[in-house]
N, C-alpha and C positions, 0 to 999 in steps of 0.2 A: 505493500498498500503505501502512495508515494503522499510527499509531504502538500499540501494544499497553500499555497504564497498567493496574498493579494498586496494589491498598492496601499503605499501607506498614504494614508487622507485624514492630515493634522486636523481639519474641520472635524471630524469625530471624535477630537480629546479635549477640544474647546467647550467647555461646561459653562461657565461661570463669566460675569465681566473680566472676574481679574484676570482667570486664563488668558482671556480675550488681549489685555490690555499690555499684561506681561510677553505675550509672542509676541504683542505687533513692536515692544520696547525689543526685546531682542533680535527681530528681524531689521528694524532701524539699525540695532548698533554694529551687527552682522554684513550689511548691505553694502557701507561705504559708498560707492556714488553709483551704484547700480539701482537707480528710481523700478525699471520693473519687477526687482526683486519685492520691493518696497510694495507696489501696487499688487501682485500676486499674494502678498501677507495680506492685505485688507482682502482680496477677494477670498482666502479660505475663512478669514474671519466671517465675513458676507454671508457663506455658504454654511458655518456651524449655526448662525442666527435666523438665515434664512435670507433669502437672494428675493423673491417674493414682496416680502414684508419690506424692507430694506428699499425695494425700488418705491411702492406706494409713499416712506418714507424722506426719501428725496425726489419724489417727483421725476423719474431719470427711468428708463425702459429699463425691463428686466435684460433684454439681450443686450442692450449698450453696458448693464453693468457689468454683466458676464465679460463681454469684450473687453473692455476697458482696466477690468482690473486682472485680468486672466497671466499677466506678464508681458502677454505679447501687443496687449494696447497702449497708448500711449495719453492717460488719462489727463482733462485739464489738473490744474491746481484746485482750481473750484468747486472741480469733481471729489477729490480730494479730501476736501473741506466739509461738505455734503455728507458725503460717505462716512468720516470720521464722526461728524456732530451726530450723526444717524444710525450710529452703530454705539454710540454713548461715550465714546473715547474722545481724548484730548493730546493733540500735538502739543508737546513742550521741548524747550533747547535749553543745552545745558554747554559749558565750556568743553572742550577736548582733553581729556585726559592724557598728557606729555609723557613720556617714560625719561 
């Protein structure tokens, strides 16, 4: 009998707002200059929360959100702000730690 594997989906493990906030924080820290990585992380959080509800909350189309937050899209900063606000998340800044 073989081992059955399935693709890892982080969205399945984001259960609370704290989980989602910490996930986004770590993704932002790891992304460096990769904006697509951050957009994809927001897409993962959106799937965990429910893309249809996010579309209603932001006034954006569900398909447009899937595309913009796929990591292949190029969402505007306005879209990122609408999505983070609708997800109950806040973007914040701080100094870069230098070693």
